[in-house]
C-alpha positions as CSV (number, residue, x, y, z in Angstrom):
1,X,-17.8,17.0,-3.0
2,X,-16.3,13.6,-3.2
3,X,-12.7,12.5,-3.6
4,X,-11.5,9.5,-5.7
5,X,-8.5,8.8,-3.5
6,X,-7.1,6.0,-5.7
7,X,-7.3,5.6,-9.5
8,X,-4.9,4.7,-12.3
9,X,-5.4,7.3,-15.0
10,X,-2.1,6.5,-16.7
11,X,-3.3,3.0,-17.7
12,X,-3.7,2.4,-21.5
13,X,-7.5,1.9,-21.2
14,X,-7.8,5.6,-20.6
15,X,-5.8,6.6,-23.7
16,X,-8.8,7.3,-25.8
17,X,-10.9,9.3,-23.3
18,X,-8.7,10.3,-20.4
19,X,-9.8,14.0,-20.6
20,X,-13.4,13.0,-20.9
21,X,-13.2,10.6,-17.9
22,X,-11.7,13.4,-15.7
23,X,-14.4,15.8,-16.9
24,X,-17.1,13.3,-16.1
25,X,-15.8,12.9,-12.6
26,X,-15.8,16.6,-12.0
27,X,-19.4,16.8,-13.4
28,X,-20.4,14.0,-11.1
29,X,-19.2,16.0,-8.0
30,X,-15.8,14.3,-7.7
31,X,-13.7,17.3,-7.1
32,X,-10.3,15.7,-6.4
33,X,-8.5,12.7,-7.8
34,X,-5.3,10.9,-7.0
35,X,-3.7,9.0,-9.9
36,X,-1.5,6.2,-8.4
37,X,2.0,5.2,-9.5
38,X,2.7,1.5,-9.8
39,X,6.1,1.6,-11.6
40,X,8.8,3.9,-10.6
41,X,10.0,3.8,-14.2
42,X,6.6,5.3,-15.2
43,X,6.5,8.0,-12.6
44,X,7.0,10.8,-15.2
45,X,3.9,9.8,-17.1
46,X,1.8,9.6,-13.9
47,X,3.1,13.0,-12.9
48,X,2.3,14.5,-16.3
49,X,-1.4,13.7,-15.9
50,X,-1.5,15.4,-12.5
51,X,0.4,18.4,-13.9
52,X,-2.1,18.8,-16.8
53,X,-5.2,18.8,-14.5
54,X,-5.7,21.2,-11.6
55,X,-7.7,18.7,-9.5
56,X,-5.5,15.7,-10.0
57,X,-2.7,14.7,-7.7
58,X,-0.3,11.7,-7.8
59,X,1.7,9.3,-5.8
60,X,5.1,7.7,-6.3
61,X,5.8,4.0,-5.7
62,X,6.2,0.4,-6.9
63,X,3.2,-2.0,-6.7
64,X,4.1,-5.4,-5.2
65,X,3.3,-7.0,-8.6
66,X,6.0,-4.9,-10.3
67,X,8.9,-5.5,-7.8
68,X,10.2,-8.4,-9.8
69,X,10.7,-6.2,-12.9
70,X,11.4,-2.8,-11.2
71,X,13.4,-4.0,-8.2
72,X,13.0,-2.9,-4.6
73,X,12.4,0.8,-4.4
74,X,15.3,2.7,-2.7
75,X,13.7,4.7,0.1
76,X,16.0,7.7,-0.7
77,X,14.7,7.8,-4.3
78,X,11.1,7.7,-3.1
79,X,11.8,10.6,-0.8
80,X,13.5,12.6,-3.5
81,X,10.6,12.2,-5.9
82,X,8.1,12.8,-3.2
83,X,9.5,16.3,-3.0
84,X,7.6,17.1,-6.1
85,X,4.7,19.5,-5.2
86,X,2.2,17.2,-7.1
87,X,3.1,14.0,-5.1
88,X,0.8,13.5,-2.1
89,X,1.4,9.9,-1.2
90,X,3.8,7.0,-1.2
91,X,2.8,3.9,-3.1
92,X,1.0,1.9,-3.9
93,X,3.0,-0.7,-2.1
94,X,2.3,-3.7,0.1
95,X,1.9,-7.4,-0.3
96,X,0.1,-9.6,-2.8
97,X,0.3,-13.3,-2.0
98,X,-2.7,-14.2,-4.3
99,X,-0.8,-13.7,-7.5
100,X,2.8,-13.8,-6.2
101,X,4.0,-12.0,-9.3
102,X,7.1,-11.0,-7.3
103,X,9.1,-12.9,-4.7
104,X,7.7,-12.5,-1.3
105,X,10.9,-11.4,0.3
106,X,11.3,-8.7,-2.3
107,X,7.7,-7.6,-1.8
108,X,8.3,-7.3,2.0
109,X,11.6,-5.3,1.4
110,X,9.8,-3.0,-1.0
111,X,6.9,-2.5,1.5
112,X,9.4,-1.5,4.2
113,X,11.2,0.9,2.0
114,X,7.9,2.7,1.2
115,X,7.0,2.9,4.8
116,X,10.4,4.4,5.6
117,X,9.8,7.0,2.9
118,X,6.4,7.8,4.4
119,X,8.0,8.2,7.8
120,X,10.6,10.6,6.4
121,X,8.3,12.7,4.3
122,X,5.1,12.6,6.4
123,X,3.1,11.5,3.3
124,X,0.8,8.6,3.7
125,X,1.8,5.1,2.6
126,X,-0.8,3.6,0.3
127,X,-1.1,-0.1,1.2
128,X,-2.2,-2.9,-1.1
129,X,-2.8,-6.2,0.7
130,X,-4.3,-9.4,-0.8
131,X,-4.1,-12.8,0.9
132,X,-1.4,-11.4,3.1
133,X,-3.2,-10.1,6.2
134,X,-0.8,-11.5,8.8
135,X,2.4,-10.3,7.2
136,X,0.9,-6.9,6.3
137,X,-0.2,-6.4,9.9
138,X,3.1,-7.5,11.3
139,X,5.1,-5.2,9.0
140,X,2.9,-2.2,9.7
141,X,3.3,-2.8,13.5
142,X,7.1,-3.5,13.3
143,X,7.7,-0.4,11.2
144,X,5.5,1.7,13.6
145,X,8.0,0.7,16.3
146,X,10.6,2.6,14.3
147,X,8.5,5.7,14.3
148,X,5.0,6.7,13.4
149,X,3.9,7.2,9.8
150,X,0.5,8.0,8.1
151,X,-1.1,5.5,5.8
152,X,-4.2,4.0,4.3
153,X,-5.3,0.4,3.5
154,X,-6.5,1.0,-0.1
155,X,-9.3,-1.0,-1.7
156,X,-9.9,-2.7,1.6
157,X,-11.3,-6.2,1.2
158,X,-9.3,-8.1,3.8
159,X,-10.2,-9.5,7.2
160,X,-11.4,-7.7,10.4
161,X,-8.1,-8.3,12.2
162,X,-6.1,-6.4,9.6
163,X,-8.6,-3.5,9.7
164,X,-8.4,-3.3,13.5
165,X,-4.6,-3.5,13.5
166,X,-4.3,-0.7,11.0
167,X,-6.8,1.5,12.8
168,X,-4.9,0.9,16.1
169,X,-1.8,2.3,14.3
170,X,-3.7,5.4,13.2
171,X,-4.1,4.3,9.5
172,X,-7.2,4.9,7.4
173,X,-9.4,2.4,5.5
174,X,-10.4,3.1,1.9
175,X,-13.4,1.4,0.2
176,X,-13.8,0.6,-3.5
177,X,-16.7,-0.7,-5.5
178,X,-16.2,-4.1,-3.9
179,X,-18.4,-2.9,-1.0
180,X,-21.3,-2.8,-3.5
181,X,-20.9,-6.4,-4.6
182,X,-23.6,-8.9,-3.8
183,X,-21.2,-11.3,-2.1
184,X,-19.5,-8.7,0.1
185,X,-21.6,-9.1,3.3
186,X,-18.5,-9.8,5.4
187,X,-16.8,-6.7,4.1
188,X,-19.9,-4.6,4.8
189,X,-20.0,-6.0,8.4
190,X,-16.4,-4.8,9.0
191,X,-17.1,-1.4,7.5
192,X,-20.0,-0.8,9.8
193,X,-17.5,-0.8,12.7
194,X,-14.9,1.4,11.1
195,X,-15.1,4.9,12.6
196,X,-16.5,7.4,10.1
197,X,-13.5,9.7,10.6
198,X,-11.2,6.9,9.3
199,X,-12.9,6.1,6.0
200,X,-12.0,7.1,2.4
201,X,-13.6,6.2,-0.9
202,X,-11.9,5.3,-4.1
203,X,-12.5,3.6,-7.5
204,X,-9.2,1.8,-8.1
205,X,-10.3,2.4,-11.7
206,X,-10.1,1.0,-14.2
207,X,-10.8,-2.1,-12.0
208,X,-13.7,-3.1,-9.8
209,X,-16.6,-1.0,-11.2
210,X,-19.3,-0.7,-8.5
211,X,-22.9,-1.7,-9.0
212,X,-24.7,-0.6,-11.1
213,X,-21.8,-0.4,-13.4
214,X,-20.3,-3.9,-12.9
215,X,-18.8,-5.4,-16.0
216,X,-17.9,-2.0,-17.4
217,X,-14.5,-0.2,-17.2
218,X,-14.4,1.6,-14.0
219,X,-13.7,5.4,-13.9
220,X,-13.5,8.1,-11.2
221,X,-17.1,9.3,-11.7
222,X,-18.3,6.0,-10.4
223,X,-17.0,6.6,-6.9
224,X,-20.4,8.2,-6.3
225,X,-22.0,4.7,-6.3
226,X,-19.5,3.5,-3.7
227,X,-20.1,6.5,-1.6
228,X,-23.9,5.9,-1.8
229,X,-23.5,2.3,-0.7
230,X,-21.2,3.3,2.1
231,X,-23.6,5.9,3.4
232,X,-26.3,3.3,3.5
233,X,-24.0,0.9,5.4
234,X,-23.2,3.6,7.9
235,X,-26.8,4.7,8.3
236,X,-26.1,8.3,7.3
237,X,-27.2,10.5,4.4
238,X,-25.0,10.8,1.3
239,X,-24.1,14.4,2.0
240,X,-22.7,13.6,5.5
241,X,-20.7,10.7,4.0
242,X,-19.3,12.9,1.3
243,X,-18.4,15.6,3.8
244,X,-16.7,13.1,6.2
245,X,-14.7,11.2,3.6
246,X,-13.5,14.4,1.9
247,X,-12.4,15.9,5.2
248,X,-10.7,12.6,6.0
249,X,-8.9,12.7,2.7
250,X,-7.5,16.2,3.2
251,X,-6.5,15.4,6.7
252,X,-4.5,12.3,5.6
253,X,-3.3,13.6,2.3
254,X,-2.4,16.9,3.9
255,X,-0.1,18.0,1.0
256,X,-3.1,18.2,-1.3
257,X,-5.2,21.3,-1.3
258,X,-9.0,21.4,-1.5
259,X,-10.7,23.1,-4.4
260,X,-10.9,26.8,-3.9
261,X,-8.0,26.8,-1.4
262,X,-4.8,28.5,-2.6
263,X,-1.8,26.3,-2.6
264,X,0.9,27.4,-0.2
């Protein structure tokens, strides 16, 4: 079994075939999905998708792109919503200096609020970082000084220094279809050195469809291609990669239950 640890099933591009896309994932051997919240104002819609599907969980948070319109997330509100039994993570949050859709000071404040919520709830913070390696690493370290928290660098495509800083703090690294791209040699070199027990796989669908599906809308079933590429990079068979990344997911997202395991 594989896990798609990060997808966006609430996005409009799934409106016509959301049920079919989830069914295709299950048929492909993707037994667990996490649909990720990017707007606190749209949390109810994200949660509704998880509530309607036994193998779908969700998160709660505000993406750095959306801070300008949504405002900085109050940590107390994140903690309150994270009490929902379907919420298994905090985010996605982080820093995006490539697009700068939101003021950087607000992005940083929002990021810290999410980390605070992760610390208080014990749920992993789901970190987005683009063209912001230094500030991301600095905030992760500064916040760790206030107390440990779990987390994951989602859709990792940053530099080696950020990966090493996150791993040193106990965070995980999640790989998307980018790792299959022809021009991703630097990323593959970093991934070879990430311990197997710290890796997750994801689609970040509907974005970043992996080879051989590039140019198409991405969907959770396609995580099998990312996992296949990651197994090759790590020099292990696909079954071992699937087993390791799935175990890693349930260790990190400890509130989620594996298929066939009764919920407590």
